[in-house]
TORPA-4810 file (N, C-alpha, C, O; in nm, 3 decimals):
<nodes>
NODE_1_-3.372_3.882_-3.655_-3.230_3.856_-3.666_-3.162_3.913_-3.543_-3.184_4.029_-3.508_M
NODE_2_-3.082_3.834_-3.479_-3.014_3.879_-3.357_-2.883_3.947_-3.394_-2.838_3.944_-3.508_S
NODE_3_-2.824_4.007_-3.294_-2.700_4.081_-3.320_-2.587_3.989_-3.365_-2.502_4.033_-3.443_R
NODE_4_-2.581_3.871_-3.323_-2.477_3.779_-3.362_-2.485_3.738_-3.508_-2.383_3.703_-3.568_G
NODE_5_-2.604_3.744_-3.566_-2.623_3.704_-3.705_-2.608_3.820_-3.802_-2.619_3.800_-3.923_D
NODE_6_-2.583_3.940_-3.753_-2.579_4.058_-3.842_-2.458_4.052_-3.933_-2.349_4.009_-3.895_A
NODE_7_-2.482_4.099_-4.056_-2.373_4.105_-4.153_-2.288_4.229_-4.121_-2.337_4.325_-4.063_K
NODE_8_-2.161_4.225_-4.160_-2.078_4.344_-4.140_-2.131_4.459_-4.225_-2.194_4.438_-4.329_P
NODE_9_-2.106_4.580_-4.180_-2.152_4.699_-4.252_-2.083_4.710_-4.386_-1.968_4.669_-4.402_W
NODE_10_-2.151_4.765_-4.479_-2.097_4.792_-4.611_-2.119_4.939_-4.640_-2.212_4.999_-4.587_H
NODE_11_-2.035_4.999_-4.724_-2.046_5.142_-4.754_-2.185_5.181_-4.802_-2.237_5.287_-4.768_R
NODE_12_-2.243_5.095_-4.881_-2.375_5.128_-4.936_-2.480_5.137_-4.826_-2.583_5.201_-4.846_S
NODE_13_-2.457_5.074_-4.712_-2.553_5.074_-4.604_-2.537_5.195_-4.511_-2.631_5.232_-4.441_Q
NODE_14_-2.421_5.256_-4.509_-2.401_5.366_-4.414_-2.408_5.503_-4.480_-2.393_5.603_-4.411_I
NODE_15_-2.431_5.512_-4.608_-2.447_5.640_-4.674_-2.318_5.684_-4.742_-2.225_5.605_-4.758_G
NODE_16_-2.315_5.811_-4.782_-2.197_5.860_-4.854_-2.073_5.865_-4.765_-2.083_5.878_-4.643_P
NODE_17_-1.960_5.855_-4.828_-1.834_5.861_-4.754_-1.811_6.001_-4.698_-1.858_6.100_-4.754_L
NODE_18_-1.741_6.007_-4.591_-1.702_6.135_-4.534_-1.594_6.195_-4.625_-1.490_6.133_-4.643_N
NODE_19_-1.616_6.315_-4.683_-1.516_6.370_-4.776_-1.383_6.401_-4.709_-1.281_6.406_-4.777_P
NODE_20_-1.381_6.420_-4.579_-1.256_6.446_-4.508_-1.170_6.320_-4.500_-1.048_6.330_-4.482_E
NODE_21_-1.229_6.203_-4.514_-1.156_6.078_-4.503_-1.132_6.010_-4.636_-1.082_5.898_-4.640_R
NODE_22_-1.167_6.074_-4.745_-1.150_6.011_-4.875_-1.001_5.996_-4.906_-0.920_6.074_-4.856_S
NODE_23_-0.964_5.899_-4.987_-0.822_5.879_-5.020_-0.760_6.000_-5.088_-0.642_6.029_-5.067_P
NODE_24_-0.836_6.071_-5.169_-0.783_6.189_-5.237_-0.752_6.298_-5.135_-0.645_6.360_-5.141_V
NODE_25_-0.845_6.321_-5.041_-0.822_6.424_-4.940_-0.703_6.386_-4.850_-0.625_6.472_-4.810_M
NODE_26_-0.690_6.258_-4.818_-0.578_6.213_-4.737_-0.447_6.238_-4.810_-0.349_6.283_-4.750_T
NODE_27_-0.443_6.209_-4.939_-0.323_6.232_-5.020_-0.291_6.381_-5.025_-0.175_6.420_-5.011_L
NODE_28_-0.393_6.465_-5.047_-0.371_6.609_-5.051_-0.320_6.662_-4.917_-0.231_6.747_-4.913_L
NODE_29_-0.377_6.612_-4.809_-0.334_6.655_-4.675_-0.188_6.617_-4.651_-0.111_6.698_-4.599_R
NODE_30_-0.150_6.496_-4.687_-0.010_6.452_-4.669_0.084_6.532_-4.758_0.194_6.568_-4.715_R
NODE_31_0.042_6.559_-4.881_0.124_6.638_-4.972_0.144_6.779_-4.918_0.255_6.833_-4.923_T
NODE_32_0.039_6.839_-4.867_0.048_6.973_-4.811_0.143_6.974_-4.691_0.225_7.066_-4.678_R
NODE_33_0.134_6.876_-4.605_0.225_6.869_-4.490_0.370_6.855_-4.534_0.460_6.917_-4.477_R
NODE_34_0.392_6.772_-4.636_0.529_6.754_-4.686_0.583_6.883_-4.746_0.699_6.917_-4.724_A
NODE_35_0.500_6.955_-4.821_0.544_7.081_-4.881_0.573_7.186_-4.774_0.668_7.263_-4.787_L
NODE_36_0.493_7.191_-4.670_0.518_7.285_-4.560_0.651_7.250_-4.491_0.728_7.339_-4.457_V
NODE_37_0.676_7.121_-4.470_0.801_7.080_-4.407_0.922_7.116_-4.493_1.023_7.163_-4.442_A
NODE_38_0.911_7.093_-4.624_1.021_7.127_-4.715_1.044_7.278_-4.717_1.158_7.323_-4.714_V
NODE_39_0.936_7.355_-4.721_0.949_7.501_-4.721_1.015_7.550_-4.592_1.095_7.642_-4.594_A
NODE_40_0.980_7.488_-4.480_1.041_7.525_-4.353_1.191_7.494_-4.353_1.271_7.574_-4.306_A
NODE_41_1.229_7.379_-4.406_1.371_7.343_-4.412_1.448_7.438_-4.504_1.561_7.476_-4.472_L
NODE_42_1.388_7.476_-4.616_1.454_7.571_-4.706_1.470_7.706_-4.639_1.574_7.771_-4.652_I
NODE_43_1.368_7.750_-4.567_1.376_7.879_-4.498_1.483_7.877_-4.390_1.559_7.973_-4.377_A
NODE_44_1.491_7.770_-4.314_1.593_7.760_-4.210_1.731_7.753_-4.272_1.824_7.816_-4.224_I
NODE_45_1.745_7.676_-4.380_1.874_7.666_-4.449_1.916_7.798_-4.510_2.034_7.834_-4.506_G
NODE_46_1.821_7.872_-4.566_1.852_8.002_-4.624_1.894_8.104_-4.520_1.969_8.196_-4.551_G
NODE_47_1.847_8.088_-4.399_1.887_8.178_-4.290_2.021_8.135_-4.229_2.106_8.219_-4.198_W
NODE_48_2.040_8.004_-4.213_2.154_7.952_-4.141_2.281_7.944_-4.226_2.390_7.971_-4.176_W
NODE_49_2.268_7.908_-4.353_2.385_7.885_-4.439_2.477_8.007_-4.452_2.597_7.992_-4.433_A
NODE_50_2.427_8.127_-4.483_2.519_8.241_-4.496_2.591_8.274_-4.365_2.707_8.314_-4.366_P
NODE_51_2.523_8.257_-4.254_2.586_8.284_-4.124_2.698_8.183_-4.100_2.807_8.219_-4.056_I
NODE_52_2.669_8.058_-4.128_2.768_7.952_-4.106_2.890_7.970_-4.195_3.003_7.955_-4.149_S
NODE_53_2.868_8.001_-4.321_2.979_8.018_-4.415_3.062_8.140_-4.378_3.185_8.135_-4.381_V
NODE_54_2.997_8.249_-4.342_3.070_8.372_-4.307_3.157_8.352_-4.185_3.266_8.409_-4.176_A
NODE_55_3.111_8.271_-4.091_3.189_8.247_-3.970_3.303_8.150_-3.993_3.401_8.151_-3.918_Q
NODE_56_3.294_8.066_-4.096_3.396_7.965_-4.117_3.510_8.012_-4.207_3.612_7.943_-4.218_S
NODE_57_3.497_8.129_-4.271_3.601_8.177_-4.361_3.716_8.233_-4.278_3.697_8.327_-4.201_V
NODE_58_3.834_8.175_-4.294_3.948_8.228_-4.218_3.997_8.359_-4.278_4.006_8.375_-4.400_P
NODE_59_4.028_8.451_-4.192_4.084_8.579_-4.236_4.234_8.573_-4.210_4.278_8.538_-4.100_V
NODE_60_4.311_8.608_-4.311_4.456_8.602_-4.298_4.502_8.698_-4.188_4.467_8.817_-4.191_A
NODE_61_4.577_8.650_-4.092_4.620_8.734_-3.982_4.735_8.829_-4.019_4.769_8.918_-3.942_P
NODE_62_4.794_8.808_-4.136_4.911_8.886_-4.174_4.866_9.018_-4.237_4.778_9.019_-4.324_V
NODE_63_4.926_9.129_-4.194_4.891_9.259_-4.250_4.953_9.280_-4.387_4.888_9.333_-4.477_D
NODE_64_5.077_9.238_-4.404_5.142_9.254_-4.534_5.240_9.141_-4.557_5.299_9.086_-4.463_S
NODE_65_5.257_9.107_-4.683_5.349_9.001_-4.725_5.429_9.050_-4.843_5.382_9.131_-4.923_L
NODE_66_5.550_9.000_-4.855_5.629_9.023_-4.974_5.639_8.889_-5.046_5.691_8.791_-4.993_R
NODE_67_5.588_8.889_-5.168_5.583_8.764_-5.244_5.658_8.785_-5.375_5.634_8.881_-5.447_I
NODE_68_5.750_8.691_-5.404_5.821_8.697_-5.532_5.725_8.671_-5.645_5.639_8.584_-5.634_R
NODE_69_5.737_8.744_-5.752_5.651_8.727_-5.868_5.562_8.847_-5.892_5.509_8.862_-6.002_G
NODE_70_5.546_8.933_-5.793_5.465_9.053_-5.812_5.553_9.167_-5.862_5.667_9.182_-5.819_L
NODE_71_5.499_9.246_-5.953_5.575_9.360_-6.004_5.535_9.491_-5.938_5.607_9.590_-5.948_T
NODE_72_5.420_9.493_-5.869_5.373_9.615_-5.803_5.300_9.580_-5.675_5.291_9.464_-5.635_G
NODE_73_5.249_9.683_-5.612_5.176_9.662_-5.487_5.036_9.606_-5.516_4.971_9.647_-5.612_A
NODE_74_4.992_9.514_-5.433_4.859_9.454_-5.442_4.795_9.464_-5.305_4.860_9.437_-5.203_V
NODE_75_4.668_9.503_-5.302_4.597_9.514_-5.174_4.479_9.418_-5.176_4.401_9.415_-5.271_E
NODE_76_4.468_9.340_-5.070_4.357_9.246_-5.055_4.281_9.285_-4.930_4.336_9.286_-4.819_V
NODE_77_4.155_9.318_-4.947_4.068_9.351_-4.833_3.955_9.249_-4.828_3.902_9.207_-4.932_R
NODE_78_3.920_9.209_-4.710_3.807_9.118_-4.692_3.694_9.194_-4.625_3.714_9.266_-4.527_R
NODE_79_3.574_9.178_-4.680_3.460_9.245_-4.619_3.411_9.165_-4.499_3.473_9.066_-4.461_D
NODE_80_3.301_9.207_-4.440_3.254_9.142_-4.318_3.208_8.999_-4.340_3.194_8.925_-4.243_R
NODE_81_3.185_8.959_-4.464_3.147_8.821_-4.495_3.267_8.736_-4.534_3.253_8.617_-4.563_W
NODE_82_3.385_8.795_-4.534_3.505_8.721_-4.567_3.535_8.715_-4.715_3.624_8.641_-4.757_G
NODE_83_3.463_8.792_-4.797_3.486_8.792_-4.942_3.605_8.882_-4.972_3.606_8.999_-4.934_V
NODE_84_3.707_8.828_-5.043_3.823_8.910_-5.073_3.797_9.008_-5.188_3.735_8.973_-5.288_P
NODE_85_3.846_9.130_-5.171_3.843_9.232_-5.276_3.988_9.266_-5.306_4.061_9.311_-5.218_H
NODE_86_4.030_9.245_-5.431_4.171_9.257_-5.468_4.190_9.381_-5.555_4.117_9.403_-5.651_I
NODE_87_4.289_9.461_-5.518_4.322_9.582_-5.594_4.469_9.572_-5.636_4.557_9.556_-5.551_Y
NODE_88_4.494_9.583_-5.765_4.631_9.574_-5.817_4.650_9.676_-5.928_4.554_9.727_-5.986_A
NODE_89_4.778_9.705_-5.957_4.809_9.805_-6.061_4.804_9.746_-6.201_4.784_9.819_-6.299_R
NODE_90_4.822_9.615_-6.213_4.815_9.553_-6.346_4.744_9.418_-6.337_4.726_9.362_-6.229_N
NODE_91_4.706_9.369_-6.453_4.628_9.246_-6.460_4.706_9.124_-6.413_4.651_9.036_-6.347_Q
NODE_92_4.833_9.119_-6.446_4.915_9.003_-6.407_4.920_8.991_-6.255_4.902_8.881_-6.201_R
NODE_93_4.944_9.102_-6.186_4.949_9.099_-6.040_4.811_9.067_-5.980_4.800_8.999_-5.878_D
NODE_94_4.707_9.116_-6.047_4.571_9.089_-5.999_4.543_8.939_-6.001_4.494_8.884_-5.902_L
NODE_95_4.572_8.874_-6.112_4.545_8.730_-6.122_4.638_8.649_-6.031_4.599_8.545_-5.979_F
NODE_96_4.761_8.696_-6.013_4.853_8.629_-5.922_4.796_8.634_-5.780_4.794_8.533_-5.709_F
NODE_97_4.749_8.752_-5.740_4.691_8.767_-5.606_4.563_8.687_-5.592_4.535_8.633_-5.485_A
NODE_98_4.484_8.679_-5.699_4.361_8.600_-5.693_4.392_8.453_-5.666_4.324_8.388_-5.587_Q
NODE_99_4.494_8.401_-5.732_4.535_8.263_-5.707_4.587_8.243_-5.566_4.559_8.142_-5.502_G
NODE_100_4.662_8.342_-5.518_4.714_8.335_-5.381_4.601_8.333_-5.279_4.603_8.255_-5.184_F
NODE_101_4.501_8.419_-5.299_4.388_8.427_-5.206_4.304_8.298_-5.214_4.255_8.250_-5.112_V
NODE_102_4.288_8.244_-5.334_4.215_8.117_-5.348_4.285_8.005_-5.272_4.220_7.921_-5.210_A
NODE_103_4.417_8.004_-5.277_4.494_7.903_-5.204_4.482_7.925_-5.054_4.477_7.829_-4.977_A
NODE_104_4.477_8.051_-5.011_4.460_8.081_-4.868_4.325_8.030_-4.816_4.316_7.982_-4.703_Q
NODE_105_4.224_8.039_-4.897_4.089_8.003_-4.854_4.067_7.853_-4.848_3.965_7.808_-4.795_D
NODE_106_4.157_7.775_-4.899_4.138_7.630_-4.897_4.158_7.571_-4.762_4.145_7.450_-4.744_R
</nodes>
């Protein structure tokens, strides 16, 4: 039989399949790559998001304000991340200031 008359190869003629090329191994390899990529994106997002949010929070430039509706002094301090901490003498003023600060942050 000459080379031109040869039949195409069949799996049974070349021996066992290479386990590295099996469909299951290919699927596992692709799944592993996808999970590594997702984990990398989560890690980068977890590092970048707090920095981005902290830099975007506007800090009120005013040192003090007189607002009608308050019965006592209220102090609002922002920490280095821009989170407001509100100190008031009574609950009504505290919630009033909380609403004011929420409106400022919009």
